[in-house]
C-alpha positions in Angstrom: 21.2 97.5 225.3 17.8 99.2 225.6 15.5 98.1 222.7 15.1 101.7 221.3 18.8 102.1 220.6 19.9 101.8 217.0 22.1 98.8 216.5 25.1 101.0 215.6 25.0 102.6 219.0 27.0 101.2 222.0 26.9 101.8 225.7 30.5 102.6 226.7 31.7 102.4 230.3 35.1 103.5 231.6 36.0 103.0 235.2 38.9 103.3 237.6 39.0 101.3 240.8 40.2 102.5 244.2 40.6 100.7 247.5 38.1 102.6 249.5 37.0 106.2 250.3 39.4 108.2 252.3 36.6 109.9 254.3 34.1 108.1 256.5 31.1 109.9 255.0 31.4 111.3 251.4 29.9 114.8 251.2 30.2 117.7 248.8 32.6 119.5 251.1 34.5 116.5 252.3 33.5 117.0 255.9 35.1 120.4 255.8 38.6 119.0 255.2 38.4 118.1 251.5 39.9 120.7 249.1 38.8 121.5 246.5 35.1 120.7 247.2 33.0 118.8 244.6 31.1 121.2 242.4 28.1 119.1 243.2 27.4 115.7 244.9 24.2 113.8 244.9 23.8 110.6 246.9 21.9 107.7 245.2 19.9 105.1 247.0 21.9 102.2 248.5 21.2 99.1 246.4 21.6 95.4 246.8 23.0 93.6 243.7 22.9 89.8 243.2 25.4 88.8 240.5 25.8 85.3 239.0 28.7 85.1 236.5 28.8 82.5 233.8 31.6 81.0 231.7 32.8 77.8 230.1 36.3 76.6 231.0 37.4 80.3 231.5 37.0 80.9 227.7 34.9 84.0 227.8 37.0 85.8 230.4 40.1 84.9 228.5 38.6 86.6 225.5 37.8 89.7 227.6 34.0 89.0 228.0 32.0 88.7 231.2 28.5 87.4 231.1 26.3 87.7 234.2 22.8 87.7 235.4 22.3 90.8 237.6 19.2 90.9 239.7 17.5 88.6 237.1 18.6 90.5 234.0 21.3 89.3 231.6 24.3 91.6 230.9 27.6 91.2 229.2 30.7 93.4 229.5 33.1 93.3 226.6 36.6 94.7 227.3 37.7 97.4 224.9 41.0 98.3 226.5 42.5 99.3 229.8 43.8 97.1 232.5 42.6 95.6 235.9 42.4 99.0 237.6 41.6 101.3 234.7 39.0 99.5 232.6 37.1 100.2 229.4 34.0 98.2 228.3 31.2 98.0 225.9 28.0 97.0 227.8 25.4 94.7 226.2 22.0 94.0 227.7 20.2 92.6 224.6 19.9 88.8 225.1 20.3 88.1 221.4 23.4 90.2 221.2 24.8 88.4 224.3 24.1 85.0 222.7 25.8 86.2 219.5 29.0 87.2 221.3 29.0 83.9 223.3 28.7 82.0 220.0 31.5 84.0 218.4 33.9 83.0 221.3 32.7 79.5 222.0 31.3 78.4 218.6 27.7 78.1 219.9 25.3 79.6 222.6 22.6 77.0 222.9 20.2 75.9 225.7 19.8 77.2 229.2 22.1 80.1 230.2 23.6 80.2 226.7 25.2 76.8 227.4 27.4 78.3 230.1 28.1 77.2 233.7 28.0 79.3 236.9 31.5 80.4 237.9 30.7 82.9 240.7 27.7 84.0 242.7 27.6 86.8 245.3 25.7 89.7 246.7 26.9 93.3 246.7 25.7 96.2 248.8 26.4 99.4 246.8 26.6 103.0 247.9 26.8 105.5 245.1 27.0 109.2 244.4 27.0 111.4 241.3 29.7 114.0 241.5 30.0 117.1 239.4 26.9 116.1 237.4 28.4 113.1 235.6 31.0 111.0 237.5 29.5 108.0 239.4 31.4 107.1 242.5 30.5 103.7 244.0 31.6 101.8 247.1 30.8 98.1 247.0 30.8 95.6 249.9 30.5 92.0 248.8 29.0 89.3 251.0 32.2 87.4 251.1 34.0 90.2 252.9 35.6 92.3 250.2 35.3 96.0 249.5 36.3 98.0 246.4 35.4 101.4 244.9 35.1 102.7 241.4 34.7 106.0 239.6 32.7 105.5 236.4 31.6 107.3 233.3 29.1 105.9 230.9 28.1 107.2 227.4 25.9 106.0 224.6 28.0 106.4 221.4 27.2 105.9 217.7 30.1 105.6 215.3 33.0 103.5 214.2 35.2 101.4 216.4 37.9 104.1 216.0 35.4 106.7 217.2 34.4 104.5 220.2 38.1 104.0 221.1 38.7 107.7 220.9 35.7 108.4 223.2 36.8 105.9 225.7 40.3 107.4 225.8 38.8 110.8 226.5 36.5 109.3 229.2 39.5 107.7 230.9 41.5 110.9 230.9 38.5 112.8 232.4 38.3 110.2 235.2 42.0 110.5 235.8 41.8 114.3 236.1 38.7 114.0 238.3 40.5 111.6 240.7 43.6 113.8 240.8 41.5 116.9 241.5 39.7 115.3 244.4 42.5 113.0 245.6 41.5 113.7 249.2 38.4 111.5 248.6 40.1 108.3 247.5 42.5 105.6 248.9 44.0 104.5 245.6 46.6 101.8 246.4 46.3 98.5 244.5 42.6 97.7 244.5 41.5 94.1 243.9 38.5 93.5 241.7 35.5 91.4 242.9 36.1 88.2 240.9 39.8 88.0 241.8 38.9 88.5 245.5 36.1 85.9 245.2 38.3 83.2 243.7 41.1 83.9 246.1 38.7 83.4 249.0 37.4 80.1 247.5 41.0 78.9 247.1 41.9 79.8 250.7 38.9 78.0 252.0 39.1 74.9 249.8 42.8 74.6 249.3 42.1 74.0 245.6 43.7 76.1 242.8 41.1 77.7 240.6 41.6 78.7 237.0 43.1 82.2 236.7 40.2 84.5 236.2 40.8 87.7 234.3 39.1 90.4 236.3 36.7 92.9 234.7 
C-alpha cells in the first residue's frame, strides 16, 4: 500500500484468467477480424517479473493469503472472494501490514522474511495492454514452461468491508461483460494458475507429492 494512502483505504484487484489470446498479435482492431473492435488499446512495455513466494506449512495459502517478494519488493494478496479463475483480492504493499496479517494467521511474524520459508521461485515475462481505458489484459510466460492470461481491474476504495465487497462484485461483473463483448480475443477454456502449474511440474520431475497449494 503506498505510504500516502489513508489506512482505511484498500487496493482492490479483481481478475479473470484465460488460457491464452485467440489472436497472434493483440491490436485494437483484432487484425481486422475482431468484432467489435476495442474502443481503445494501449500496449504497455514487456516486463520481467521475479517472484519468490513464501509460506509456512501451507498455512497462509490455506487462509487465502499469498506473500511474495516481487522484484525485491514485498507484497501480499488477500483473497476477498471468487474462485481459481475469477478472483478477488485486497493487495497490501506495506511491510508492517504484511507482518500483521502473517501474525494473525500464524501467531507471529518474526525474523527474516517474516519467519516464512520459500515455497516457489520463478521468473515471468509479461506482455500487457490497457483496453477501453481501464481493463488490463496480461499474457504471462513463466520460465518453467507455462502460459496464462488475465483481465484485471484495480481500484483504490475507502469504506466498510460491505462497500469493498460490493465494489468487487461490480468489478467482476464489468470484467465478465468486457470478456463477453470481446470474446474473439480470448481462449477461455480451463486456465491453470501459476502456482498450481509450478507445483505440478515439480511433482512430475521429482515424483514427490507436494502439499496442495491453493492458487491465487
